[in-house]
A tleap script that builds the chain and sets N, CA, C and O, in Angstrom:
source leaprc.protein.ff14SB
mol = sequence {
  NMET GLY TRP PHE SER SER PRO LYS ALA GLU
  GLN ALA SER ALA ALA THR ARG ASN ASP ARG
  GLN ARG CYS TRP GLU SER ARG ASP LEU TYR
  PHE ASP CYS LEU ASP GLY ALA GLY VAL LEU
  LYS ALA GLY GLU GLU GLY ASN ILE CYS THR
  LYS GLU LYS ARG ALA TYR GLU THR ASN CYS
  ALA LYS SER TRP ILE ASP TYR PHE ASN LYS
  ARG ARG ILE LEU ALA VAL GLN GLN LYS ASP
  MET LEU ALA GLN ALA GLN SER GLN ALA ARG
  GLY LEU CLYS
}
set mol.1.N position { -6.720 30.321 -21.536 }
set mol.1.CA position { -7.443 28.786 -21.122 }
set mol.1.C position { -6.750 28.334 -22.171 }
set mol.1.O position { -6.548 29.057 -23.147 }
set mol.2.N position { -6.146 26.640 -22.066 }
set mol.2.CA position { -5.569 26.164 -22.621 }
set mol.2.C position { -7.336 25.286 -23.574 }
set mol.2.O position { -8.547 25.499 -23.501 }
set mol.3.N position { -6.400 24.278 -24.381 }
set mol.3.CA position { -7.302 23.470 -25.148 }
set mol.3.C position { -7.988 22.579 -24.337 }
set mol.3.O position { -9.198 22.755 -24.478 }
set mol.4.N position { -7.776 21.859 -23.692 }
set mol.4.CA position { -8.151 20.877 -23.055 }
set mol.4.C position { -8.991 21.270 -21.755 }
set mol.4.O position { -9.699 20.430 -21.199 }
set mol.5.N position { -8.892 22.479 -21.331 }
set mol.5.CA position { -9.149 23.007 -19.753 }
set mol.5.C position { -10.449 23.545 -20.097 }
set mol.5.O position { -10.852 24.105 -21.116 }
set mol.6.N position { -11.101 23.191 -18.822 }
set mol.6.CA position { -12.280 24.004 -18.574 }
set mol.6.C position { -12.158 25.067 -17.869 }
set mol.6.O position { -11.136 25.066 -17.182 }
set mol.7.N position { -13.130 26.421 -17.729 }
set mol.7.CA position { -12.842 27.252 -16.910 }
set mol.7.C position { -13.056 26.872 -15.604 }
set mol.7.O position { -12.539 27.682 -14.834 }
set mol.8.N position { -13.760 25.722 -14.903 }
set mol.8.CA position { -13.819 25.610 -13.380 }
set mol.8.C position { -12.828 24.213 -13.391 }
set mol.8.O position { -13.372 23.114 -13.276 }
set mol.9.N position { -11.871 24.281 -13.484 }
set mol.9.CA position { -11.117 23.090 -13.587 }
set mol.9.C position { -10.727 23.195 -11.956 }
set mol.9.O position { -10.342 24.164 -11.302 }
set mol.10.N position { -10.973 21.857 -11.582 }
set mol.10.CA position { -10.714 21.490 -9.942 }
set mol.10.C position { -9.280 20.769 -9.846 }
set mol.10.O position { -9.313 19.545 -9.977 }
set mol.11.N position { -7.980 21.389 -9.625 }
set mol.11.CA position { -6.829 20.783 -9.218 }
set mol.11.C position { -6.521 19.935 -7.462 }
set mol.11.O position { -6.722 20.470 -6.372 }
set mol.12.N position { -6.185 19.026 -7.624 }
set mol.12.CA position { -5.919 18.451 -6.608 }
set mol.12.C position { -4.882 18.957 -5.646 }
set mol.12.O position { -3.783 19.205 -6.142 }
set mol.13.N position { -5.019 19.133 -4.498 }
set mol.13.CA position { -3.910 19.888 -3.555 }
set mol.13.C position { -3.264 18.932 -3.135 }
set mol.13.O position { -3.657 17.816 -2.796 }
set mol.14.N position { -1.754 19.581 -3.163 }
set mol.14.CA position { -0.906 18.773 -2.512 }
set mol.14.C position { -1.180 18.037 -1.101 }
set mol.14.O position { -1.869 18.499 -0.191 }
set mol.15.N position { -0.280 16.395 -1.104 }
set mol.15.CA position { -0.662 16.032 0.268 }
set mol.15.C position { 0.460 17.095 1.044 }
set mol.15.O position { 1.651 17.182 0.743 }
set mol.16.N position { -0.232 17.866 2.107 }
set mol.16.CA position { 0.910 17.934 3.369 }
set mol.16.C position { 1.427 17.200 3.953 }
set mol.16.O position { 0.860 16.107 3.930 }
set mol.17.N position { 2.885 17.267 4.907 }
set mol.17.CA position { 3.247 16.515 5.530 }
set mol.17.C position { 2.389 15.686 6.464 }
set mol.17.O position { 2.411 14.455 6.482 }
set mol.18.N position { 1.647 16.435 7.223 }
set mol.18.CA position { 0.501 15.348 7.959 }
set mol.18.C position { -0.424 14.732 7.192 }
set mol.18.O position { -0.844 13.630 7.545 }
set mol.19.N position { -0.842 15.282 6.139 }
set mol.19.CA position { -1.790 14.146 5.338 }
set mol.19.C position { -0.526 12.741 5.033 }
set mol.19.O position { -0.813 11.575 5.305 }
set mol.20.N position { 0.508 13.051 4.585 }
set mol.20.CA position { 0.932 11.967 4.386 }
set mol.20.C position { 1.524 11.046 5.221 }
set mol.20.O position { 1.606 9.856 4.917 }
set mol.21.N position { 2.131 11.713 6.716 }
set mol.21.CA position { 2.220 10.793 8.041 }
set mol.21.C position { 1.188 10.070 8.411 }
set mol.21.O position { 1.380 8.955 8.897 }
set mol.22.N position { -0.386 10.699 8.208 }
set mol.22.CA position { -1.375 10.081 8.641 }
set mol.22.C position { -1.565 8.796 7.560 }
set mol.22.O position { -1.617 7.654 8.016 }
set mol.23.N position { -1.637 8.968 6.511 }
set mol.23.CA position { -1.508 8.217 5.321 }
set mol.23.C position { -0.766 6.842 5.628 }
set mol.23.O position { -1.293 5.730 5.643 }
set mol.24.N position { 0.959 7.244 5.939 }
set mol.24.CA position { 1.180 6.043 6.163 }
set mol.24.C position { 1.327 5.535 7.665 }
set mol.24.O position { 2.101 4.609 7.906 }
set mol.25.N position { 0.728 6.023 8.477 }
set mol.25.CA position { 0.109 5.436 9.683 }
set mol.25.C position { -0.915 4.094 9.777 }
set mol.25.O position { -0.829 2.961 10.251 }
set mol.26.N position { -2.070 4.983 8.950 }
set mol.26.CA position { -2.865 4.009 8.492 }
set mol.26.C position { -2.760 3.046 7.918 }
set mol.26.O position { -3.430 2.045 8.169 }
set mol.27.N position { -1.835 3.125 6.950 }
set mol.27.CA position { -1.080 2.188 5.984 }
set mol.27.C position { -0.538 0.978 7.049 }
set mol.27.O position { -1.113 -0.109 7.093 }
set mol.28.N position { 0.510 1.262 7.811 }
set mol.28.CA position { 1.266 0.450 8.553 }
set mol.28.C position { 0.255 -0.365 9.450 }
set mol.28.O position { 0.418 -1.585 9.467 }
set mol.29.N position { -0.865 0.225 10.267 }
set mol.29.CA position { -1.823 -0.512 11.155 }
set mol.29.C position { -2.624 -1.416 10.250 }
set mol.29.O position { -2.815 -2.553 10.679 }
set mol.30.N position { -3.210 -1.051 8.873 }
set mol.30.CA position { -3.714 -1.794 8.156 }
set mol.30.C position { -2.975 -3.107 7.894 }
set mol.30.O position { -3.557 -4.152 8.183 }
set mol.31.N position { -1.969 -3.141 7.469 }
set mol.31.CA position { -0.777 -4.041 6.953 }
set mol.31.C position { -0.393 -4.768 8.162 }
set mol.31.O position { -0.422 -5.998 8.190 }
set mol.32.N position { -0.086 -4.161 9.018 }
set mol.32.CA position { -0.256 -5.382 10.530 }
set mol.32.C position { -1.256 -6.345 10.645 }
set mol.32.O position { -1.278 -7.559 10.845 }
set mol.33.N position { -2.434 -5.086 10.385 }
set mol.33.CA position { -3.830 -6.384 10.679 }
set mol.33.C position { -3.732 -7.202 10.032 }
set mol.33.O position { -4.138 -8.283 10.460 }
set mol.34.N position { -3.020 -7.133 8.363 }
set mol.34.CA position { -3.261 -8.152 7.592 }
set mol.34.C position { -2.540 -9.235 7.925 }
set mol.34.O position { -3.070 -10.332 8.100 }
set mol.35.N position { -0.900 -8.960 8.076 }
set mol.35.CA position { 0.126 -9.645 8.212 }
set mol.35.C position { -0.544 -10.845 9.650 }
set mol.35.O position { -0.438 -12.071 9.692 }
set mol.36.N position { -1.208 -9.909 10.666 }
set mol.36.CA position { -1.763 -10.744 11.386 }
set mol.36.C position { -2.800 -11.786 11.032 }
set mol.36.O position { -2.753 -12.899 11.556 }
set mol.37.N position { -3.675 -11.479 10.215 }
set mol.37.CA position { -4.664 -12.537 9.750 }
set mol.37.C position { -4.262 -13.659 8.876 }
set mol.37.O position { -4.954 -14.598 8.484 }
set mol.38.N position { -2.647 -13.315 8.569 }
set mol.38.CA position { -2.346 -14.468 7.536 }
set mol.38.C position { -2.604 -13.895 6.151 }
set mol.38.O position { -2.394 -14.637 5.191 }
set mol.39.N position { -2.997 -12.765 5.961 }
set mol.39.CA position { -3.536 -12.109 4.102 }
set mol.39.C position { -2.023 -11.668 3.642 }
set mol.39.O position { -1.150 -11.203 4.375 }
set mol.40.N position { -1.929 -11.971 2.041 }
set mol.40.CA position { -1.074 -11.255 1.459 }
set mol.40.C position { -1.832 -9.840 0.651 }
set mol.40.O position { -1.528 -8.658 0.816 }
set mol.41.N position { -2.436 -10.163 0.141 }
set mol.41.CA position { -3.168 -9.261 -0.689 }
set mol.41.C position { -4.690 -8.526 -0.144 }
set mol.41.O position { -5.775 -9.046 0.115 }
set mol.42.N position { -4.250 -7.158 -0.105 }
set mol.42.CA position { -5.247 -6.024 0.241 }
set mol.42.C position { -6.524 -6.583 -0.345 }
set mol.42.O position { -6.506 -7.203 -1.408 }
set mol.43.N position { -7.456 -6.403 0.235 }
set mol.43.CA position { -8.800 -6.545 -0.018 }
set mol.43.C position { -9.528 -7.612 -0.167 }
set mol.43.O position { -10.725 -7.720 -0.435 }
set mol.44.N position { -8.361 -8.745 0.113 }
set mol.44.CA position { -8.777 -10.498 0.078 }
set mol.44.C position { -9.303 -10.497 2.027 }
set mol.44.O position { -10.038 -11.472 2.190 }
set mol.45.N position { -9.192 -10.039 2.813 }
set mol.45.CA position { -9.396 -10.075 4.127 }
set mol.45.C position { -10.562 -10.331 4.580 }
set mol.45.O position { -10.633 -10.901 5.668 }
set mol.46.N position { -11.690 -10.001 3.915 }
set mol.46.CA position { -13.089 -10.720 4.043 }
set mol.46.C position { -13.772 -9.487 5.214 }
set mol.46.O position { -13.740 -8.271 5.025 }
set mol.47.N position { -14.287 -10.089 6.255 }
set mol.47.CA position { -14.710 -8.943 7.120 }
set mol.47.C position { -13.711 -8.336 8.562 }
set mol.47.O position { -13.994 -7.552 9.467 }
set mol.48.N position { -12.338 -9.197 8.210 }
set mol.48.CA position { -11.689 -8.596 9.199 }
set mol.48.C position { -10.785 -7.229 8.716 }
set mol.48.O position { -10.701 -6.871 7.541 }
set mol.49.N position { -10.210 -6.627 9.717 }
set mol.49.CA position { -9.358 -5.544 9.643 }
set mol.49.C position { -10.272 -4.361 8.749 }
set mol.49.O position { -9.635 -3.712 7.920 }
set mol.50.N position { -11.612 -4.103 8.893 }
set mol.50.CA position { -12.723 -3.157 8.394 }
set mol.50.C position { -12.085 -1.853 8.430 }
set mol.50.O position { -11.745 -1.044 7.567 }
set mol.51.N position { -11.998 -1.931 10.449 }
set mol.51.CA position { -11.830 -0.636 10.855 }
set mol.51.C position { -10.591 0.059 9.918 }
set mol.51.O position { -10.622 1.150 9.347 }
set mol.52.N position { -9.629 -0.813 9.949 }
set mol.52.CA position { -8.035 -0.535 9.139 }
set mol.52.C position { -8.098 -0.075 7.780 }
set mol.52.O position { -7.391 0.700 7.137 }
set mol.53.N position { -9.008 -0.672 7.534 }
set mol.53.CA position { -9.107 -0.494 5.948 }
set mol.53.C position { -10.064 0.608 5.752 }
set mol.53.O position { -10.141 0.829 4.544 }
set mol.54.N position { -10.716 1.279 6.332 }
set mol.54.CA position { -11.847 2.331 6.425 }
set mol.54.C position { -10.615 3.587 6.611 }
set mol.54.O position { -10.706 4.640 5.980 }
set mol.55.N position { -9.680 3.357 7.391 }
set mol.55.CA position { -9.153 4.445 7.839 }
set mol.55.C position { -7.855 4.510 6.945 }
set mol.55.O position { -7.245 5.577 7.007 }
set mol.56.N position { -7.440 3.720 6.282 }
set mol.56.CA position { -6.473 3.511 5.330 }
set mol.56.C position { -7.211 4.018 3.919 }
set mol.56.O position { -6.534 4.483 3.002 }
set mol.57.N position { -8.105 3.935 3.864 }
set mol.57.CA position { -8.775 4.522 2.586 }
set mol.57.C position { -9.098 5.581 2.402 }
set mol.57.O position { -9.014 6.222 1.355 }
set mol.58.N position { -9.710 6.047 3.894 }
set mol.58.CA position { -9.982 7.624 4.053 }
set mol.58.C position { -8.633 8.441 3.824 }
set mol.58.O position { -8.631 9.438 3.103 }
set mol.59.N position { -7.342 7.921 4.546 }
set mol.59.CA position { -6.249 8.968 4.708 }
set mol.59.C position { -5.238 8.980 3.447 }
set mol.59.O position { -4.434 9.902 3.304 }
set mol.60.N position { -5.332 7.856 2.506 }
set mol.60.CA position { -4.424 7.970 1.330 }
set mol.60.C position { -5.491 8.040 0.166 }
set mol.60.O position { -6.629 7.573 0.130 }
set mol.61.N position { -4.750 8.795 -0.819 }
set mol.61.CA position { -5.472 8.919 -2.212 }
set mol.61.C position { -5.159 7.567 -2.834 }
set mol.61.O position { -4.106 6.941 -2.717 }
set mol.62.N position { -6.395 7.174 -3.605 }
set mol.62.CA position { -6.795 6.207 -4.604 }
set mol.62.C position { -5.248 5.689 -5.007 }
set mol.62.O position { -4.950 4.548 -4.653 }
set mol.63.N position { -4.233 6.502 -5.749 }
set mol.63.CA position { -3.268 6.281 -6.600 }
set mol.63.C position { -1.851 5.588 -5.329 }
set mol.63.O position { -0.993 4.720 -5.493 }
set mol.64.N position { -2.219 6.555 -4.025 }
set mol.64.CA position { -1.296 5.714 -3.185 }
set mol.64.C position { -1.203 4.823 -2.629 }
set mol.64.O position { -0.136 4.366 -2.218 }
set mol.65.N position { -2.667 4.181 -2.417 }
set mol.65.CA position { -3.362 2.731 -2.091 }
set mol.65.C position { -2.749 1.943 -3.051 }
set mol.65.O position { -1.922 1.116 -2.667 }
set mol.66.N position { -3.034 2.060 -4.363 }
set mol.66.CA position { -2.643 1.004 -5.238 }
set mol.66.C position { -1.247 0.933 -5.009 }
set mol.66.O position { -0.835 -0.227 -5.012 }
set mol.67.N position { -0.430 1.758 -4.821 }
set mol.67.CA position { 1.107 2.306 -4.941 }
set mol.67.C position { 1.389 0.599 -3.704 }
set mol.67.O position { 1.972 -0.479 -3.817 }
set mol.68.N position { 0.806 1.096 -2.958 }
set mol.68.CA position { 1.543 0.620 -1.728 }
set mol.68.C position { 0.813 -0.988 -1.513 }
set mol.68.O position { 1.449 -1.774 -0.811 }
set mol.69.N position { -0.338 -1.394 -2.041 }
set mol.69.CA position { -0.794 -2.342 -2.381 }
set mol.69.C position { 0.120 -3.312 -3.359 }
set mol.69.O position { 0.441 -4.395 -2.869 }
set mol.70.N position { 0.539 -3.034 -4.619 }
set mol.70.CA position { 1.291 -3.439 -5.454 }
set mol.70.C position { 2.724 -3.454 -4.576 }
set mol.70.O position { 3.213 -4.584 -4.559 }
set mol.71.N position { 3.548 -2.391 -3.803 }
set mol.71.CA position { 4.484 -2.690 -3.113 }
set mol.71.C position { 4.603 -3.884 -2.155 }
set mol.71.O position { 5.563 -4.593 -1.854 }
set mol.72.N position { 3.409 -3.877 -1.799 }
set mol.72.CA position { 3.713 -5.509 -0.637 }
set mol.72.C position { 3.862 -6.303 -1.224 }
set mol.72.O position { 4.790 -7.053 -0.921 }
set mol.73.N position { 3.098 -6.584 -2.321 }
set mol.73.CA position { 3.067 -8.201 -2.588 }
set mol.73.C position { 4.859 -7.851 -3.066 }
set mol.73.O position { 5.816 -8.181 -2.365 }
set mol.74.N position { 4.934 -7.320 -4.040 }
set mol.74.CA position { 6.588 -7.315 -4.148 }
set mol.74.C position { 7.328 -7.239 -3.631 }
set mol.74.O position { 8.343 -7.685 -4.166 }
set mol.75.N position { 7.487 -6.692 -2.321 }
set mol.75.CA position { 8.005 -6.894 -1.530 }
set mol.75.C position { 8.279 -8.273 -0.372 }
set mol.75.O position { 9.184 -8.632 0.382 }
set mol.76.N position { 6.696 -8.824 -0.826 }
set mol.76.CA position { 7.152 -10.469 -0.345 }
set mol.76.C position { 8.059 -11.245 -1.044 }
set mol.76.O position { 8.911 -12.020 -0.610 }
set mol.77.N position { 7.724 -10.892 -2.371 }
set mol.77.CA position { 7.785 -11.805 -3.832 }
set mol.77.C position { 9.881 -11.689 -3.284 }
set mol.77.O position { 10.736 -12.538 -3.035 }
set mol.78.N position { 9.864 -10.261 -3.330 }
set mol.78.CA position { 11.466 -10.405 -3.402 }
set mol.78.C position { 11.671 -11.039 -1.958 }
set mol.78.O position { 12.416 -12.018 -1.997 }
set mol.79.N position { 11.374 -10.842 -1.179 }
set mol.79.CA position { 11.769 -11.127 0.084 }
set mol.79.C position { 11.949 -13.055 0.198 }
set mol.79.O position { 12.756 -13.580 0.965 }
set mol.80.N position { 11.031 -13.835 -0.716 }
set mol.80.CA position { 10.928 -14.878 -1.159 }
set mol.80.C position { 12.094 -15.590 -2.113 }
set mol.80.O position { 12.558 -16.725 -2.215 }
set mol.81.N position { 12.282 -14.478 -2.668 }
set mol.81.CA position { 13.271 -14.961 -4.071 }
set mol.81.C position { 14.985 -14.850 -3.121 }
set mol.81.O position { 15.971 -15.565 -2.941 }
set mol.82.N position { 14.628 -13.854 -2.840 }
set mol.82.CA position { 16.102 -13.513 -1.785 }
set mol.82.C position { 16.779 -14.476 -0.794 }
set mol.82.O position { 17.983 -14.441 -0.542 }
set mol.83.N position { 15.900 -15.336 -0.256 }
set mol.83.CA position { 15.720 -16.646 0.567 }
set mol.83.C position { 15.998 -17.840 -0.020 }
set mol.83.O position { 16.582 -18.808 0.469 }
set mol.84.N position { 15.461 -17.678 -1.283 }
set mol.84.CA position { 15.674 -19.179 -1.984 }
set mol.84.C position { 16.959 -18.652 -2.592 }
set mol.84.O position { 17.658 -19.633 -2.848 }
set mol.85.N position { 17.531 -17.611 -2.910 }
set mol.85.CA position { 18.967 -17.513 -3.835 }
set mol.85.C position { 19.942 -17.871 -2.710 }
set mol.85.O position { 20.909 -18.612 -2.885 }
set mol.86.N position { 19.672 -17.379 -1.709 }
set mol.86.CA position { 20.390 -17.567 -0.519 }
set mol.86.C position { 20.646 -19.335 0.006 }
set mol.86.O position { 21.711 -19.911 0.226 }
set mol.87.N position { 19.528 -19.749 0.070 }
set mol.87.CA position { 19.929 -21.157 0.173 }
set mol.87.C position { 20.481 -21.991 -0.796 }
set mol.87.O position { 21.172 -22.959 -0.480 }
set mol.88.N position { 20.257 -21.722 -1.843 }
set mol.88.CA position { 20.755 -22.424 -2.797 }
set mol.88.C position { 22.009 -22.111 -2.656 }
set mol.88.O position { 22.772 -23.061 -2.479 }
set mol.89.N position { 22.550 -20.830 -2.686 }
set mol.89.CA position { 23.971 -20.333 -2.277 }
set mol.89.C position { 24.795 -21.108 -1.122 }
set mol.89.O position { 25.859 -21.691 -1.331 }
set mol.90.N position { 24.338 -21.051 -0.247 }
set mol.90.CA position { 24.708 -22.619 0.858 }
set mol.90.C position { 24.925 -23.730 0.427 }
set mol.90.O position { 26.006 -24.290 0.612 }
set mol.91.N position { 23.834 -24.321 -0.301 }
set mol.91.CA position { 23.773 -25.556 -0.886 }
set mol.91.C position { 24.932 -25.811 -1.852 }
set mol.91.O position { 25.344 -26.943 -2.106 }
set mol.92.N position { 25.511 -24.509 -2.457 }
set mol.92.CA position { 26.847 -24.814 -3.474 }
set mol.92.C position { 28.123 -24.871 -2.341 }
set mol.92.O position { 28.978 -25.694 -2.666 }
set mol.93.N position { 28.307 -24.395 -1.510 }
set mol.93.CA position { 29.237 -24.549 -0.467 }
set mol.93.C position { 29.837 -25.594 0.126 }
set mol.93.O position { 30.633 -25.407 1.047 }
savepdb mol mol.pdb
quit
């Protein structure tokens, strides 16, 4: 037994391929619903997408949810910056 371990330490099991697939599918359905509602930041949709959100939170680990939600916002920001850079490049020609 290590210094910081308890005798009944519980370890989280690794996600199986099916668990990951179910998580990704739930994420995609939830994000599609958010896109349809015009909502960028997950959690700010109010009463819409509740079924999809529940499935997303059930099928994905909390750390994955945090990561996916942050990536969603970053992806939109990157897309906007790329579009702005392309329009500026066209203006220089």
